[in-house]
Every structure is written in C-alpha cells, then in structure tokens.
Residue frames as qw, qx, qy, qz and C-alpha x, y, z in Angstrom:
[[0.099, -0.396, -0.083, 0.909, 112.18, 102.24, 100.25],
 [0.288, 0.672, 0.660, 0.176, 109.21, 103.97, 98.61],
 [0.216, 0.251, 0.156, 0.931, 109.02, 107.31, 96.84],
 [0.028, -0.613, -0.589, 0.526, 107.03, 109.96, 98.71],
 [0.224, 0.677, -0.066, -0.698, 107.14, 112.32, 95.73],
 [0.782, 0.483, 0.385, 0.084, 106.95, 112.07, 91.96],
 [0.136, 0.877, -0.327, -0.324, 109.43, 112.90, 89.24],
 [0.846, 0.448, -0.274, 0.099, 112.28, 111.58, 87.15],
 [0.821, -0.428, 0.047, 0.376, 115.47, 110.12, 88.59],
 [0.214, 0.948, -0.233, 0.042, 118.04, 112.89, 88.30],
 [0.222, 0.599, -0.738, 0.216, 120.74, 110.94, 90.09],
 [0.930, -0.262, -0.241, -0.090, 121.14, 107.47, 91.56],
 [0.083, -0.818, 0.489, -0.293, 123.62, 107.65, 94.44],
 [0.555, -0.377, 0.723, -0.166, 123.87, 103.97, 95.48],
 [0.563, 0.289, -0.689, -0.354, 124.33, 100.60, 93.85],
 [0.924, -0.242, -0.206, -0.214, 123.31, 97.08, 94.82],
 [0.850, -0.053, -0.342, 0.397, 125.50, 95.82, 97.66],
 [0.187, 0.551, -0.259, 0.771, 126.47, 99.26, 98.99],
 [0.402, -0.441, -0.646, 0.476, 126.45, 99.95, 102.71],
 [0.050, -0.640, -0.185, -0.744, 124.43, 102.99, 103.79],
 [0.165, -0.148, -0.628, 0.746, 123.77, 104.95, 106.97],
 [0.025, 0.736, 0.657, -0.159, 120.45, 106.29, 108.18],
 [0.040, 0.871, 0.098, -0.480, 119.74, 109.57, 106.39],
 [0.323, -0.287, 0.605, 0.669, 122.01, 108.88, 103.42],
 [0.544, 0.526, -0.062, -0.651, 120.57, 110.07, 100.10],
 [0.632, 0.051, 0.757, 0.159, 119.76, 107.21, 97.73],
 [0.372, 0.511, 0.592, 0.499, 117.99, 108.92, 94.84],
 [0.027, 0.422, 0.098, -0.901, 117.40, 112.49, 93.74],
 [0.313, 0.559, 0.741, 0.204, 114.15, 113.08, 91.86],
 [0.015, -0.043, 0.141, 0.989, 113.11, 116.11, 89.85],
 [0.074, 0.620, 0.780, -0.038, 109.55, 117.41, 89.96],
 [0.091, 0.305, 0.211, 0.924, 108.48, 120.56, 88.15],
 [0.429, -0.635, -0.492, -0.414, 105.09, 120.43, 89.87],
 [0.649, -0.615, -0.336, 0.296, 106.38, 120.35, 93.44],
 [0.482, -0.074, 0.008, 0.873, 109.07, 122.88, 92.60],
 [0.061, -0.469, -0.330, -0.817, 106.44, 125.28, 91.25],
 [0.554, -0.688, -0.442, -0.154, 104.30, 124.79, 94.36],
 [0.648, -0.416, -0.228, 0.596, 107.28, 125.61, 96.53],
 [0.295, 0.136, 0.139, 0.935, 108.09, 128.79, 94.58],
 [0.277, -0.602, -0.404, -0.630, 104.47, 130.00, 94.78],
 [0.655, -0.642, -0.386, 0.098, 104.33, 129.26, 98.51],
 [0.586, -0.211, -0.111, 0.774, 107.63, 131.06, 99.02],
 [0.096, 0.336, 0.235, 0.907, 106.42, 134.14, 97.15],
 [0.456, -0.664, -0.434, -0.404, 103.14, 134.18, 99.11],
 [0.686, -0.537, -0.320, 0.371, 105.03, 133.94, 102.39],
 [0.453, -0.029, 0.005, 0.891, 107.46, 136.71, 101.47],
 [0.109, -0.496, -0.324, -0.798, 104.56, 138.98, 100.46],
 [0.593, -0.668, -0.420, -0.162, 102.67, 138.22, 103.69],
 [0.667, -0.391, -0.224, 0.593, 105.79, 138.86, 105.78],
 [0.286, 0.185, 0.134, 0.931, 106.42, 142.12, 103.92],
 [0.299, -0.612, -0.384, -0.624, 102.84, 143.32, 104.49],
 [0.682, -0.617, -0.382, 0.093, 103.18, 142.52, 108.21],
 [0.549, 0.009, -0.183, 0.815, 106.28, 144.68, 108.57],
 [0.128, -0.744, -0.398, 0.521, 105.60, 147.92, 110.45],
 [0.068, -0.518, 0.284, 0.804, 107.11, 149.88, 107.56],
 [0.297, 0.318, 0.812, 0.389, 104.84, 148.27, 104.95],
 [0.082, -0.210, -0.287, -0.931, 102.74, 150.66, 102.86],
 [0.478, -0.510, -0.610, -0.373, 99.48, 149.28, 104.21],
 [0.586, -0.547, -0.478, 0.359, 100.37, 149.42, 107.91],
 [0.331, -0.104, -0.059, 0.936, 102.17, 152.76, 107.52],
 [0.180, -0.363, -0.384, -0.830, 99.08, 154.32, 105.94],
 [0.577, -0.586, -0.536, -0.193, 96.75, 152.96, 108.63],
 [0.590, -0.382, -0.366, 0.610, 99.17, 153.95, 111.37],
 [0.161, 0.102, 0.073, 0.979, 99.34, 157.52, 109.98],
 [0.379, -0.495, -0.449, -0.640, 95.57, 157.68, 110.02],
 [0.653, -0.538, -0.504, 0.172, 95.53, 156.50, 113.65],
 [0.477, -0.209, -0.202, 0.829, 98.15, 159.07, 114.61],
 [0.031, -0.278, -0.242, -0.929, 96.28, 161.88, 112.84],
 [0.526, -0.559, -0.504, -0.396, 93.01, 160.86, 114.49],
 [0.651, -0.445, -0.442, 0.428, 94.73, 160.72, 117.86],
 [0.307, -0.020, -0.062, 0.950, 96.23, 164.21, 117.41],
 [0.252, -0.402, -0.353, -0.806, 92.84, 165.61, 116.42],
 [0.627, -0.546, -0.549, -0.080, 91.23, 163.90, 119.40],
 [0.551, -0.324, -0.338, 0.691, 93.79, 165.43, 121.76],
 [0.096, 0.143, 0.116, 0.978, 93.28, 168.86, 120.20],
 [0.439, -0.473, -0.444, -0.621, 89.50, 168.59, 120.46],
 [0.653, -0.465, -0.551, 0.232, 89.85, 167.29, 124.02],
 [0.376, -0.147, -0.225, 0.887, 91.85, 170.38, 124.96],
 [0.164, -0.250, -0.242, -0.923, 89.25, 172.70, 123.41],
 [0.573, -0.483, -0.588, -0.304, 86.42, 170.78, 125.04],
 [0.587, -0.406, -0.488, 0.503, 88.08, 171.05, 128.47],
 [0.216, -0.023, -0.061, 0.974, 88.84, 174.77, 127.97],
 [0.321, -0.329, -0.354, -0.814, 85.27, 175.65, 126.87],
 [0.618, -0.470, -0.630, -0.029, 83.88, 173.52, 129.71],
 [0.470, -0.317, -0.386, 0.728, 85.92, 175.51, 132.23],
 [0.012, 0.099, 0.124, 0.987, 84.88, 178.82, 130.62],
 [0.447, -0.443, -0.547, -0.552, 81.23, 177.84, 130.74],
 [0.597, -0.480, -0.579, 0.280, 81.56, 177.03, 134.42],
 [0.324, -0.303, -0.184, 0.877, 82.93, 180.58, 134.89],
 [0.288, 0.795, 0.456, -0.277, 80.01, 182.00, 132.89],
 [0.006, 0.643, -0.416, -0.643, 82.36, 182.98, 130.10],
 [0.070, 0.125, -0.840, -0.523, 81.41, 181.99, 126.55],
 [0.670, 0.039, -0.054, -0.739, 78.18, 180.56, 125.22],
 [0.733, -0.053, 0.641, -0.223, 76.50, 177.17, 125.53],
 [0.798, 0.580, 0.023, -0.163, 76.41, 176.86, 121.76],
 [0.331, 0.740, -0.579, 0.082, 80.21, 177.10, 121.49],
 [0.407, -0.401, 0.776, -0.267, 80.62, 174.54, 124.32],
 [0.831, 0.214, 0.446, -0.255, 78.23, 172.10, 122.64],
 [0.673, 0.698, -0.230, -0.083, 80.13, 172.50, 119.35],
 [0.078, 0.660, -0.727, 0.173, 83.45, 171.72, 121.08],
 [0.613, -0.179, 0.700, -0.320, 81.90, 168.77, 122.90],
 [0.855, 0.420, 0.205, -0.224, 80.51, 167.34, 119.65],
 [0.496, 0.741, -0.453, 0.012, 83.85, 167.80, 117.90],
 [0.197, -0.530, 0.787, -0.246, 85.62, 165.98, 120.72],
 [0.753, 0.042, 0.584, -0.302, 83.14, 163.10, 120.68],
 [0.792, 0.588, -0.025, -0.160, 83.43, 162.77, 116.89],
 [0.326, 0.721, -0.603, 0.103, 87.23, 162.82, 116.94],
 [0.448, -0.371, 0.760, -0.289, 87.23, 160.26, 119.78],
 [0.843, 0.245, 0.415, -0.240, 84.98, 157.90, 117.79],
 [0.655, 0.712, -0.245, -0.060, 87.08, 158.46, 114.67],
 [0.008, -0.657, 0.735, -0.168, 90.27, 157.61, 116.61],
 [0.637, -0.137, 0.707, -0.275, 88.70, 154.41, 117.98],
 [0.830, 0.485, 0.158, -0.224, 87.54, 153.47, 114.48],
 [0.508, 0.733, -0.451, 0.032, 90.99, 153.91, 112.91],
 [0.221, -0.534, 0.778, -0.245, 92.69, 152.16, 115.82],
 [0.771, 0.057, 0.566, -0.285, 90.27, 149.22, 115.57],
 [0.775, 0.614, -0.061, -0.136, 90.80, 149.07, 111.80],
 [0.224, 0.727, -0.640, 0.110, 94.58, 149.06, 112.30],
 [0.436, -0.346, 0.782, -0.279, 94.43, 146.27, 114.93],
 [0.842, 0.271, 0.389, -0.259, 92.09, 144.16, 112.80],
 [0.652, 0.705, -0.274, -0.058, 94.28, 144.61, 109.72],
 [0.013, -0.643, 0.743, -0.184, 97.35, 143.69, 111.78],
 [0.647, -0.127, 0.692, -0.292, 95.61, 140.57, 113.08],
 [0.837, 0.480, 0.160, -0.207, 94.49, 139.56, 109.58],
 [0.452, 0.750, -0.482, 0.024, 98.02, 140.05, 108.25],
 [0.283, -0.493, 0.791, -0.225, 99.41, 137.88, 111.06],
 [0.791, 0.129, 0.541, -0.256, 96.95, 135.10, 110.21],
 [0.731, 0.666, -0.085, -0.118, 97.80, 135.41, 106.52],
 [0.173, 0.730, -0.654, 0.099, 101.52, 135.30, 107.30],
 [0.505, -0.303, 0.770, -0.247, 101.12, 132.23, 109.56],
 [0.840, 0.345, 0.359, -0.215, 99.04, 130.41, 106.92],
 [0.584, 0.754, -0.297, -0.039, 101.56, 131.29, 104.23],
 [0.110, -0.636, 0.747, -0.158, 104.36, 130.05, 106.48],
 [0.703, -0.060, 0.668, -0.235, 102.56, 126.74, 107.02],
 [0.807, 0.560, 0.125, -0.138, 102.00, 126.32, 103.28],
 [0.316, 0.790, -0.524, 0.037, 105.68, 127.04, 102.72],
 [0.401, -0.433, 0.786, -0.186, 106.63, 124.34, 105.23],
 [0.811, 0.226, 0.502, -0.198, 104.32, 121.85, 103.49],
 [0.675, 0.728, -0.106, -0.064, 105.65, 122.80, 100.04],
 [0.048, 0.745, -0.659, 0.097, 109.21, 122.61, 101.34],
 [0.618, -0.222, 0.730, -0.190, 108.51, 119.17, 102.80],
 [0.832, 0.459, 0.283, -0.131, 107.08, 118.01, 99.46],
 [0.449, 0.817, -0.363, 0.007, 110.15, 119.39, 97.73],
 [0.235, -0.610, 0.742, -0.150, 112.38, 117.57, 100.19],
 [0.830, 0.036, 0.520, -0.200, 110.59, 114.31, 99.43],
 [0.736, 0.651, -0.166, -0.077, 112.29, 114.40, 96.05],
 [0.189, 0.587, -0.756, 0.220, 115.44, 113.36, 97.90],
 [0.914, -0.226, -0.260, -0.214, 114.92, 109.72, 98.86],
 [0.026, -0.650, 0.662, -0.372, 116.89, 108.88, 102.00],
 [0.561, -0.021, -0.822, 0.097, 117.67, 105.67, 103.85],
 [0.594, -0.631, -0.064, -0.495, 115.65, 105.07, 107.00],
 [0.851, -0.492, 0.186, 0.008, 118.23, 102.80, 108.64],
 [0.090, -0.667, 0.716, 0.185, 121.83, 101.65, 108.70],
 [0.844, 0.088, 0.518, -0.107, 122.26, 98.64, 106.47],
 [0.326, -0.199, 0.732, 0.564, 122.95, 97.23, 103.05],
 [0.554, 0.434, -0.133, -0.698, 121.33, 97.95, 99.70],
 [0.621, 0.008, 0.783, 0.033, 120.11, 94.55, 98.54],
 [0.405, 0.358, 0.642, 0.544, 118.70, 95.81, 95.25],
 [0.122, 0.447, 0.050, -0.885, 117.62, 98.97, 93.45],
 [0.508, 0.508, 0.695, -0.023, 114.69, 99.25, 91.03],
 [0.352, 0.914, 0.193, -0.063, 115.22, 102.56, 89.22],
 [0.658, -0.003, 0.197, 0.727, 117.96, 104.00, 87.06],
 [0.092, -0.463, 0.021, 0.882, 118.80, 107.56, 86.07],
 [0.197, 0.100, -0.489, -0.844, 116.19, 109.08, 83.77],
 [0.229, -0.339, -0.896, -0.175, 113.33, 106.74, 84.73],
 [0.388, -0.484, -0.110, -0.777, 109.96, 108.05, 85.90],
 [0.217, -0.095, -0.850, 0.470, 109.01, 107.47, 89.54],
 [0.419, -0.572, -0.426, -0.562, 105.43, 107.53, 90.84],
 [0.341, -0.501, 0.454, -0.653, 104.46, 108.42, 94.40],
 [0.817, -0.230, 0.385, -0.364, 104.49, 105.27, 96.55],
 [0.869, 0.402, -0.288, -0.036, 106.55, 103.28, 94.03],
 [0.847, -0.442, 0.177, 0.236, 109.25, 100.96, 95.38],
 [0.316, 0.883, -0.348, 0.000, 112.77, 102.22, 94.69],
 [0.378, 0.479, -0.752, 0.249, 115.10, 99.95, 96.65],
 [0.849, -0.446, -0.270, -0.085, 115.33, 97.33, 99.37],
 [0.168, 0.610, -0.572, 0.521, 117.56, 98.10, 102.32],
 [0.849, -0.435, -0.268, -0.136, 118.04, 95.78, 105.25],
 [0.387, -0.778, 0.474, -0.143, 120.18, 95.34, 108.31],
 [0.660, 0.382, -0.645, 0.042, 123.09, 92.93, 107.97],
 [0.073, -0.350, 0.759, -0.544, 123.01, 92.31, 111.72],
 [0.497, 0.123, 0.701, -0.496, 119.65, 90.56, 111.75],
 [0.353, 0.114, -0.703, -0.607, 118.14, 88.14, 109.24],
 [0.620, 0.053, 0.600, -0.502, 114.87, 86.27, 109.44],
 [0.051, 0.061, -0.892, -0.444, 113.61, 83.36, 107.38],
 [0.663, 0.074, 0.054, -0.743, 110.07, 82.68, 106.16],
 [0.094, -0.088, 0.991, 0.026, 108.91, 79.10, 106.58],
 [0.661, -0.049, -0.291, -0.690, 105.82, 77.35, 105.26],
 [0.158, -0.157, 0.916, -0.333, 104.54, 74.77, 107.74],
 [0.339, -0.254, -0.815, -0.396, 101.86, 72.17, 107.00],
 [0.486, -0.456, 0.029, -0.745, 98.60, 72.89, 108.83],
 [0.871, -0.248, -0.418, -0.075, 98.70, 69.40, 110.37],
 [0.663, -0.015, -0.428, 0.615, 101.72, 70.51, 112.43],
 [0.107, -0.719, -0.024, -0.686, 100.19, 73.73, 113.79],
 [0.718, -0.656, -0.078, -0.220, 99.61, 72.30, 117.26],
 [0.878, -0.147, -0.111, 0.441, 103.32, 71.45, 117.56],
 [0.425, 0.524, -0.031, 0.738, 104.55, 75.02, 117.06],
 [0.389, -0.869, -0.244, 0.183, 105.51, 77.62, 119.61],
 [0.253, 0.900, -0.236, 0.263, 107.78, 80.65, 119.62],
 [0.374, -0.744, 0.543, -0.111, 111.32, 80.12, 120.81],
 [0.952, 0.014, 0.304, 0.038, 111.70, 76.67, 119.26],
 [0.343, -0.524, 0.590, 0.509, 115.07, 75.82, 117.76],
 [0.759, 0.612, 0.095, -0.202, 115.22, 75.74, 113.95],
 [0.575, -0.322, 0.575, 0.484, 117.95, 73.94, 112.01],
 [0.503, 0.789, 0.037, -0.351, 118.46, 75.53, 108.62],
 [0.621, -0.104, 0.565, 0.533, 120.23, 74.31, 105.49],
 [0.338, 0.770, -0.072, -0.537, 120.79, 76.58, 102.50],
 [0.880, 0.418, 0.196, 0.109, 121.24, 75.26, 98.98],
 [0.366, 0.862, -0.272, 0.223, 124.11, 77.71, 98.51],
 [0.055, -0.601, 0.721, -0.341, 125.96, 76.24, 101.51],
 [0.846, -0.089, -0.417, -0.320, 125.08, 72.51, 101.46],
 [0.675, 0.053, -0.630, 0.380, 127.71, 71.48, 104.01],
 [0.068, 0.155, -0.471, 0.866, 126.64, 73.92, 106.72],
 [0.322, -0.622, -0.710, -0.074, 123.77, 73.96, 109.20],
 [0.018, 0.363, -0.171, 0.916, 122.58, 77.30, 110.54],
 [0.210, -0.413, -0.800, 0.380, 120.56, 77.89, 113.68],
 [0.188, -0.379, -0.178, -0.888, 117.48, 80.03, 114.12],
 [0.032, 0.242, 0.785, -0.569, 114.65, 80.55, 116.60],
 [0.018, -0.614, -0.708, -0.349, 110.91, 80.71, 115.89],
 [0.112, -0.078, -0.230, 0.964, 109.91, 84.37, 116.36],
 [0.462, 0.216, 0.132, -0.850, 106.38, 84.61, 114.96],
 [0.201, 0.225, 0.942, 0.145, 103.57, 82.22, 114.04],
 [0.278, 0.020, -0.230, -0.932, 100.97, 83.73, 111.72],
 [0.469, 0.155, 0.702, -0.514, 97.34, 82.87, 112.46],
 [0.674, 0.491, -0.014, -0.552, 96.09, 82.79, 108.86],
 [0.650, -0.064, 0.727, 0.214, 96.30, 79.48, 107.01],
 [0.241, 0.404, -0.531, -0.704, 96.97, 79.54, 103.26],
 [0.776, 0.183, 0.444, -0.409, 93.96, 77.58, 102.00],
 [0.709, 0.588, -0.314, -0.230, 95.60, 76.88, 98.64],
 [0.468, 0.463, -0.726, 0.198, 98.69, 75.19, 100.11],
 [0.811, -0.486, -0.297, -0.133, 97.12, 74.14, 103.43],
 [0.680, -0.031, -0.326, 0.656, 100.01, 75.71, 105.28],
 [0.207, -0.965, -0.161, 0.009, 100.78, 78.71, 107.43],
 [0.454, 0.688, -0.287, 0.488, 103.70, 81.09, 107.60],
 [0.729, -0.631, -0.092, 0.248, 106.24, 80.96, 110.40],
 [0.308, 0.848, -0.294, 0.315, 109.11, 83.42, 110.82],
 [0.855, -0.400, -0.086, 0.319, 112.39, 82.55, 112.50],
 [0.004, 0.959, -0.285, 0.001, 115.30, 84.78, 113.44],
 [0.834, 0.301, -0.340, 0.314, 118.75, 83.51, 112.46],
 [0.608, -0.782, 0.068, 0.115, 121.07, 83.42, 115.45],
 [0.578, -0.383, 0.430, 0.579, 124.18, 83.34, 113.27],
 [0.291, 0.699, -0.227, -0.612, 125.24, 85.05, 110.06],
 [0.859, 0.366, 0.340, 0.112, 125.07, 83.49, 106.62],
 [0.519, -0.277, 0.347, 0.731, 128.32, 84.05, 104.71],
 [0.205, 0.220, 0.493, 0.817, 128.06, 87.02, 102.38],
 [0.196, 0.379, 0.439, -0.791, 124.88, 88.31, 104.03],
 [0.120, -0.104, -0.712, -0.684, 122.80, 87.12, 101.07],
 [0.459, 0.212, 0.454, -0.734, 119.05, 87.70, 101.06],
 [0.736, 0.346, -0.107, -0.571, 116.43, 85.52, 99.34],
 [0.107, 0.365, -0.920, -0.101, 118.31, 82.21, 99.50],
 [0.798, -0.126, -0.434, -0.397, 116.43, 78.93, 99.05],
 [0.161, -0.430, 0.748, -0.479, 116.32, 77.18, 102.43],
 [0.715, -0.249, -0.620, -0.205, 115.18, 73.98, 104.03],
 [0.153, -0.474, 0.532, -0.684, 114.46, 74.08, 107.75],
 [0.585, -0.296, -0.755, 0.012, 113.56, 71.68, 110.53],
 [0.369, -0.620, 0.200, -0.664, 111.78, 73.03, 113.59],
 [0.340, 0.098, -0.876, 0.327, 112.87, 71.04, 116.62],
 [0.608, -0.461, -0.125, -0.635, 109.73, 70.07, 118.54],
 [0.885, -0.430, 0.139, -0.109, 111.31, 67.23, 120.51],
 [0.286, 0.682, -0.667, 0.096, 114.82, 66.01, 121.22],
 [0.950, -0.263, 0.111, -0.124, 115.95, 62.51, 122.08],
 [0.129, -0.703, 0.694, 0.089, 119.39, 61.11, 122.85],
 [0.204, -0.242, 0.939, 0.131, 120.68, 57.91, 121.16],
 [0.712, 0.377, 0.275, -0.525, 117.74, 57.54, 118.78],
 [0.526, 0.039, 0.764, 0.370, 117.64, 54.92, 116.01],
 [0.349, 0.672, -0.034, -0.652, 117.28, 56.81, 112.73],
 [0.575, 0.180, 0.694, 0.393, 116.63, 55.56, 109.20],
 [0.007, 0.075, -0.376, -0.924, 116.23, 57.48, 105.92],
 [0.527, 0.306, 0.350, -0.711, 112.64, 58.46, 105.31],
 [0.565, 0.392, -0.512, -0.515, 112.88, 56.83, 101.87],
 [0.203, 0.164, -0.963, 0.067, 113.34, 53.45, 103.60],
 [0.325, 0.177, 0.704, -0.607, 109.99, 53.62, 105.41],
 [0.084, -0.216, -0.817, -0.528, 107.21, 51.89, 103.49],
 [0.498, -0.309, -0.147, -0.797, 103.50, 52.59, 103.58],
 [0.851, -0.354, -0.326, -0.211, 101.99, 50.99, 106.66],
 [0.336, -0.789, 0.470, -0.210, 105.15, 51.60, 108.70],
 [0.947, -0.103, 0.272, 0.137, 107.35, 48.77, 107.53],
 [0.073, 0.799, -0.526, -0.283, 110.83, 48.38, 106.01],
 [0.920, 0.299, -0.255, 0.010, 112.71, 45.90, 103.83],
 [0.403, -0.737, 0.541, -0.031, 115.51, 44.19, 105.71],
 [0.595, 0.406, -0.691, -0.059, 118.13, 41.57, 104.91],
 [0.672, -0.397, 0.500, -0.376, 117.60, 38.41, 106.94],
 [0.718, -0.133, 0.678, 0.090, 119.51, 35.13, 106.39],
 [0.298, -0.112, 0.680, 0.660, 120.37, 36.09, 102.84],
 [0.103, 0.581, 0.722, 0.361, 116.84, 37.09, 101.90],
 [0.057, -0.132, 0.053, -0.988, 115.04, 40.45, 101.71],
 [0.224, -0.530, -0.818, 0.003, 111.91, 40.47, 103.84],
 [0.169, -0.632, -0.111, -0.749, 109.46, 43.06, 105.07],
 [0.417, -0.278, -0.698, 0.511, 109.37, 43.90, 108.75],
 [0.222, -0.850, -0.357, -0.319, 106.85, 46.05, 110.57],
 [0.429, 0.058, -0.374, 0.820, 108.28, 48.88, 112.66],
 [0.214, -0.855, -0.451, 0.137, 107.04, 51.51, 115.05],
 [0.417, 0.502, 0.008, 0.758, 108.07, 55.04, 114.21],
 [0.358, -0.610, -0.397, 0.584, 108.75, 57.93, 116.54],
 [0.017, 0.765, -0.027, -0.643, 109.91, 61.41, 115.55],
 [0.650, 0.465, 0.484, 0.358, 109.62, 62.16, 111.81],
 [0.096, -0.658, 0.156, 0.730, 111.51, 64.88, 109.93],
 [0.576, 0.660, -0.159, -0.455, 111.67, 65.79, 106.25],
 [0.481, 0.564, -0.663, -0.111, 114.53, 63.36, 105.61],
 [0.254, 0.216, -0.901, 0.279, 114.66, 60.93, 108.53],
 [0.737, -0.414, -0.254, -0.470, 112.45, 58.78, 110.74],
 [0.205, -0.449, 0.761, -0.421, 113.06, 57.59, 114.27],
 [0.734, -0.091, -0.624, -0.251, 112.34, 53.87, 114.79],
 [0.407, -0.519, 0.505, -0.557, 111.40, 52.90, 118.34],
 [0.683, -0.117, 0.690, -0.207, 110.55, 49.21, 117.79],
 [0.855, 0.465, 0.108, -0.202, 110.81, 46.46, 115.17],
 [0.787, 0.439, -0.205, 0.381, 114.52, 46.71, 114.28],
 [0.571, -0.744, 0.056, 0.342, 117.76, 47.63, 115.99],
 [0.050, 0.868, -0.373, -0.324, 121.08, 49.14, 115.03],
 [0.387, -0.321, 0.819, 0.278, 122.39, 45.78, 113.81],
 [0.638, 0.499, 0.576, -0.107, 119.60, 45.33, 111.26],
 [0.251, -0.144, 0.541, 0.790, 120.56, 45.73, 107.60],
 [0.439, 0.638, 0.373, -0.512, 117.92, 47.86, 105.84],
 [0.400, 0.147, 0.665, 0.613, 117.34, 47.54, 102.10],
 [0.277, 0.610, 0.141, -0.729, 116.05, 50.52, 100.14],
 [0.527, 0.311, 0.714, 0.339, 114.42, 49.49, 96.88]]
C-alpha cells in the first residue's frame, strides 16, 4: 500500500498479522495543506452557488433591470401603436409619431441589451459554479487520500509507519496480500531455460518446514536474464497452503521437467568429475564410470555402469 497524500500519521488502525477487508482504513494522515485547499475550494463553491441563486443580489439587480426595461418597452409599444393608428386617421402630427416610434425602438434595444446581459451573466455564473464544484471534488478527493484504505481482502504482512511519523506521497506504508494464493520466486540457471514451460510441476521445500514437500505450478517465465547471476526469474503458484501463511520464507524448489518410474538414484555428492563413482568391489574401493540421466540439485539418476546392488562409497 502506498500513500496518495502527504502528512503525519494521526492514527495507525492495523497491526502486522491482522486480517482486513477491502475498503478498511489502515492509516489516517493529517495534512494542513490539503485541508486548506479543501476549505478554500468549499468556500469558492458556496460563493458561486450563492451567486447563481435567483435571489442573489447580482441576479436580482439584473433581473429588475430587465423587468423595468420590458415594462418601458411595453409602454412605448402601446404609445407607438396608438400614435400610428392616429396618424392613419389623420389625427396628430408626424413629429409626435416619429418621437413615439424612436422611443419604442430605443426601449426595445434597451430591453434586449439588459436581457442579453442577464443571460450572459447567468451563463458565466453557471460555468463558475461548475468549475468550483469540480475543484471541490478534486480537493475533497485529495482530502480523502489522507485515509489510506485496503484495496483487497487479505492479511497485513507488515507495516512501515507508526503514529507521529511523516509520510510522503507515494511512500510505502504496508504490505497486504491474499492468504488464499501464494506464489514463489525462483532463480533458474540460464543453461536450463530451454527446459522450462508454464504449467510444470514444482516440488518445494521450505527451511521452516524441513519434513514437508509443497507443490506448485510454473505460472510465469520472465524473458530478461540477470547478467550478474546468469539466471532468470520464474514464478510458480503454490497449489497448497503453507502452515501459518508466512511470506518471505527461504525455499528450495525442483521444477519437474521429466518423470521416470523405477529410476536408480544416487546422491549428487557421490558423482565424481567425469561421471564416475567410487564403489566397493571385492573388499577394495575402485572407481567406476557411469552414465547419468536426470540431474536435480541433490540427486542424480544413473542409467548405466552400476545397479541397485552396487555399494557406493562417498569420500
């Protein structure tokens, strides 16, 4: 688990070995900076929402101006229509009609101007409110990142921070893993690359449980060879649980690349350079050449040169 925010550990809610559920809070961090950003964003949003309200001082003033301009336009429209009718009846003068017509045109333009100003101001306030709302969401999200939560159901294998310690953004806080699925990392000599394939059986022995053999299956073969150790990484999924669900145990594993029934096996320590062994023959110890088959870390299959009745001597 990594911190998405910065601050000091206010509270540590889990300990090593605890079981957790997805979404459970692990740490609570304090951050004056993110808290201040959230408060500013909240105030900006509240102000923008208040200005957008129909009863706000700004919109009320503009709306009153629109209403006044509309009333004047209607009044001037009535006078214009009345003087137009009178002129058609040869009552009144052309000068008075032109004055009423000009007044009506001016009041109409003034009404359109105030209405356009009101609509533009309303649109600007809506944009400002939406932007402020988005900033509030972002600030709220940053504030929420000060609560570090588990991303899965599992077990807390270790924690790195204690109450009062400073946490940087992106810093590791804890390791959480599933107890239902374990994988092992193997280092395989580059000379054996061509023998590997996914799905192969892996026999695993752990130093902590020397009398037990666990089974796994090759799940991933990495393409990059470690040039320093002349080896490559291979991952295998354990098909059975290790007692105690321990993580990080020292292991020794054999990847099964071939199986043979009723094979003659000798300790690898008994095989000499040049593929020979010391045997007891007629009371003397002599060297005998052998032909080897399958070779593991500890044992060697012998396919010719000796049989099961031969007494091997390890010097």
